[in-house]
TORDOSE-205653 format. One record per residue: chain; residue number from 1; residue in three letters; x, y, z of N, C-alpha, C in turn. Coordinates in Angstrom, 1 decimal, m for minus. Atoms other than C-alpha are relative to their C-alpha. Layout:
<nodes>
NODE;A;NUM;Ala;X;Y;Z;X;Y;Z;X;Y;Z
...
</nodes>
This chain:
<nodes>
NODE;A;1;Met;m0.1;1.2;m0.7;9.7;40.3;10.4;0.9;m0.9;m0.8
NODE;A;2;Ile;m1.0;0.9;0.6;12.5;37.8;9.7;m0.5;m1.4;0.2
NODE;A;3;Val;0.5;1.3;m0.1;11.3;34.3;9.0;1.1;m0.9;m0.6
NODE;A;4;Glu;m1.0;1.0;0.6;13.8;31.4;8.6;m0.7;m1.0;m0.9
NODE;A;5;Lys;0.5;0.9;1.0;13.3;28.9;5.9;m0.8;m1.1;0.7
NODE;A;6;Gly;0.7;1.1;m0.7;12.4;26.0;8.3;m1.3;0.5;0.7
NODE;A;7;Ala;1.2;m0.5;m0.7;10.0;28.2;10.3;m1.1;0.3;m1.0
NODE;A;8;Leu;1.0;m0.3;1.0;8.2;29.2;7.1;m0.7;m1.2;m0.4
NODE;A;9;Ser;0.6;1.3;0.4;7.6;25.6;6.1;m0.9;m0.5;1.1
NODE;A;10;Leu;0.8;0.4;m1.1;6.4;24.8;9.6;m1.3;0.8;0.1
NODE;A;11;Met;1.2;m0.9;m0.1;4.0;27.8;9.5;m1.0;m0.4;m1.1
NODE;A;12;Leu;0.8;0.4;1.1;2.7;26.7;6.1;m0.7;m1.4;0.3
NODE;A;13;Phe;0.6;1.2;m0.3;2.1;23.2;7.4;m1.1;0.2;1.1
NODE;A;14;Lys;1.0;m0.2;m1.0;0.3;24.4;10.5;m1.2;0.9;m0.5
NODE;A;15;Gly;1.0;m0.9;0.5;m1.6;26.9;8.5;m1.1;m0.7;m0.9
NODE;A;16;Gly;1.0;0.7;0.8;m3.5;24.2;6.6;0.3;m0.2;m1.4
NODE;A;17;Val;m0.3;0.1;1.5;m1.7;24.1;3.3;m0.1;m1.5;m0.3
NODE;A;18;Leu;0.2;1.4;0.3;m1.6;20.3;3.5;m1.3;m0.6;0.5
NODE;A;19;Gly;1.3;0.5;m0.6;m4.9;20.0;5.4;m1.0;m0.5;m1.0
NODE;A;20;Pro;1.0;0.5;0.9;m7.3;19.8;2.5;0.4;m1.3;m0.8
NODE;A;21;Ile;m0.5;1.2;0.7;m5.1;17.2;0.7;m0.2;m1.2;0.8
NODE;A;22;Glu;0.2;1.1;m0.9;m5.1;15.0;3.7;m1.4;m0.3;0.3
NODE;A;23;Gly;1.4;0.3;m0.1;m8.8;15.4;4.1;m0.6;m0.7;m1.1
NODE;A;24;Val;0.4;0.8;1.2;m9.4;14.2;0.6;0.4;m1.4;0.0
NODE;A;25;Asn;m0.5;1.4;m0.1;m7.2;11.2;1.1;m0.7;m0.8;1.1
NODE;A;26;Met;0.7;0.7;m1.1;m9.0;10.3;4.4;m1.4;m0.3;m0.5
NODE;A;27;Arg;1.4;0.3;0.5;m12.4;10.6;2.7;0.0;m1.1;m1.0
NODE;A;28;Ile;m0.2;1.1;0.9;m11.2;8.3;m0.1;0.2;m1.3;0.7
NODE;A;29;Ala;m0.3;1.2;m0.8;m9.9;5.8;2.4;m1.2;m0.5;0.7
NODE;A;30;Leu;1.2;0.3;m0.7;m13.1;5.9;4.5;m1.0;m0.6;m1.0
NODE;A;31;Asn;1.0;0.5;1.0;m15.2;5.4;1.3;0.4;m1.4;m0.4
NODE;A;32;Ile;m0.4;1.3;0.4;m13.1;2.4;0.3;m0.3;m1.0;1.1
NODE;A;33;Val;0.3;0.9;m1.1;m13.3;0.8;3.7;m1.5;m0.2;0.3
NODE;A;34;Gly;1.4;0.1;m0.1;m17.0;1.5;4.0;m0.6;m0.9;m1.1
NODE;A;35;Ala;0.5;0.8;1.1;m17.7;0.0;0.6;0.3;m1.5;0.2
NODE;A;36;Val;m0.4;1.4;m0.2;m15.7;m3.1;1.4;m0.8;m0.7;1.1
NODE;A;37;Leu;0.8;0.5;m1.1;m17.5;m3.5;4.7;m1.5;m0.3;m0.4
NODE;A;38;Val;1.3;0.2;0.5;m20.9;m3.2;3.0;m0.1;m1.2;m0.9
NODE;A;39;Phe;0.0;1.1;0.9;m20.0;m5.7;0.3;0.2;m1.3;0.7
NODE;A;40;Phe;m0.2;1.3;m0.7;m18.5;m8.4;2.5;m1.1;m0.2;1.1
NODE;A;41;Gly;1.1;0.2;m0.9;m21.1;m7.8;5.2;m1.3;m0.5;m0.7
NODE;A;42;Gly;1.1;0.5;0.7;m23.8;m8.4;2.6;0.2;m1.4;m0.4
NODE;A;43;Val;m0.2;1.4;0.3;m22.2;m11.6;1.5;m0.1;m0.9;1.2
NODE;A;44;Trp;0.1;0.8;m1.3;m21.8;m12.8;5.1;m1.5;m0.1;0.4
NODE;A;45;Phe;1.4;0.0;m0.4;m25.4;m11.9;5.8;m0.8;m1.0;m0.9
NODE;A;46;Leu;0.7;0.9;0.9;m26.7;m13.7;2.7;0.4;m1.5;0.2
NODE;A;47;Gln;m0.4;1.4;m0.3;m24.6;m16.8;3.5;m0.6;m0.5;1.3
NODE;A;48;Gly;0.6;0.3;m1.3;m25.8;m16.7;7.1;m1.4;m0.4;0.0
NODE;A;49;Val;1.4;0.3;0.1;m29.4;m16.8;6.1;m0.3;m1.1;m1.1
NODE;A;50;Asn;0.0;1.2;1.0;m28.6;m19.6;3.5;m0.5;0.4;m1.3
NODE;A;51;Val;0.3;m0.4;1.4;m29.3;m17.5;0.4;1.1;m0.3;m1.0
NODE;A;52;Leu;m1.2;0.3;0.7;m25.7;m18.0;m0.8;0.6;m1.3;0.6
NODE;A;53;Pro;m0.5;1.2;m0.6;m25.0;m21.7;0.0;1.4;m0.4;m0.5
NODE;A;54;Gly;m1.2;0.5;0.5;m21.8;m23.6;m0.4;1.2;0.5;0.8
NODE;A;55;Ser;m1.1;m0.5;m0.9;m19.7;m22.2;2.5;m0.2;m0.5;1.4
NODE;A;56;Phe;0.2;0.4;m1.4;m19.0;m23.1;6.1;m0.9;1.0;0.7
NODE;A;57;Met;0.9;m1.0;m0.6;m21.0;m19.9;6.9;m1.4;m0.2;m0.3
NODE;A;58;Ser;1.4;0.1;0.4;m24.1;m21.1;5.2;m0.9;m0.6;1.1
NODE;A;59;Gly;1.0;0.4;m1.0;m27.1;m21.4;7.4;0.3;0.2;1.5
NODE;A;60;Gln;m0.4;m0.3;m1.4;m25.4;m20.1;10.5;m0.3;1.5;0.4
NODE;A;61;Met;0.5;m1.4;m0.4;m27.1;m17.1;12.2;1.1;0.9;0.5
NODE;A;62;Arg;m1.1;m0.9;m0.5;m23.9;m15.9;13.8;0.6;0.8;m1.2
NODE;A;63;Trp;m0.6;m0.7;1.1;m22.6;m15.0;10.3;m1.0;1.1;m0.6
NODE;A;64;Ala;1.0;m0.9;0.4;m25.9;m13.3;9.4;0.1;1.3;1.0
NODE;A;65;Val;m0.2;m1.2;m1.0;m25.5;m11.1;12.6;1.2;0.7;m0.3
NODE;A;66;Arg;m1.3;m0.7;0.3;m21.9;m10.4;11.9;0.0;0.8;m1.3
NODE;A;67;Gly;0.1;m0.7;1.3;m22.7;m9.5;8.3;m0.9;1.3;0.2
NODE;A;68;Gly;0.8;m1.1;m0.3;m25.5;m7.2;9.5;0.7;1.2;0.7
NODE;A;69;Ile;m0.8;m1.0;m0.7;m23.1;m5.4;11.9;1.0;0.6;m1.0
NODE;A;70;Ala;m1.0;m0.5;1.0;m20.5;m5.1;9.1;m0.7;1.0;m1.0
NODE;A;71;Val;0.7;m0.9;0.9;m23.1;m3.6;6.7;m0.3;1.3;0.7
NODE;A;72;Gly;0.3;m1.3;m0.8;m24.2;m1.1;9.4;1.2;0.9;0.2
NODE;A;73;Ala;m1.3;m0.8;m0.2;m20.6;m0.1;10.2;0.4;0.6;m1.4
NODE;A;74;Gly;m0.4;m0.5;1.3;m19.9;0.3;6.4;m0.9;1.2;m0.4
NODE;A;75;Ile;0.9;m1.1;0.3;m23.0;2.5;6.0;0.4;1.3;0.8
NODE;A;76;Val;m0.4;m1.2;m0.9;m22.0;4.7;9.0;1.3;0.6;m0.6
NODE;A;77;Leu;m1.2;m0.6;0.5;m18.5;5.1;7.5;m0.2;0.8;m1.3
NODE;A;78;Leu;0.3;m0.7;1.3;m19.9;6.0;4.0;m0.7;1.3;0.3
NODE;A;79;Val;0.7;m1.2;m0.2;m22.3;8.5;5.4;0.9;1.1;0.7
NODE;A;80;Gly;m0.9;m0.9;m0.7;m19.7;10.0;7.8;1.0;0.6;m0.9
NODE;A;81;Ala;m1.0;m0.5;0.9;m17.1;10.3;5.1;m0.5;1.0;m1.0
NODE;A;82;Asn;0.5;m0.9;1.0;m19.4;12.1;2.7;m0.9;1.1;0.5
NODE;A;83;Arg;0.8;m1.1;m0.6;m21.2;14.4;5.1;0.7;1.4;m0.2
NODE;A;84;Lys;m0.5;m1.3;0.2;m20.7;18.1;4.4;0.4;0.5;1.4
NODE;A;85;Arg;m0.4;m0.5;m1.3;m18.7;19.7;7.2;m0.2;1.5;0.0
NODE;A;86;Arg;0.2;m1.4;m0.1;m19.4;23.2;8.4;1.4;0.7;0.2
NODE;A;87;Gly;m1.3;m0.7;m0.1;m16.5;25.7;8.1;0.2;0.6;1.4
NODE;A;88;Ala;m0.4;m0.5;m1.3;m14.7;26.9;11.2;m0.2;1.5;0.1
</nodes>
């Protein structure tokens, strides 16, 4: 079988040579985004319920709700990014 140089590199790319590296990068990115959402959502929630005063968000339930949603989304991202995947 004769394989040209360009076709070989395309076969290696489709064969998953770069796949695991991209998967690790995506997992790291999802972990960072999830952690940021949990942190800022927690701050928004605490300001919304007036535990952290001194902001325009203090004492406003809409920020407590938005913070709770952000925390929930961050937890979902963290759990989803770190779940073990079954092999194909």
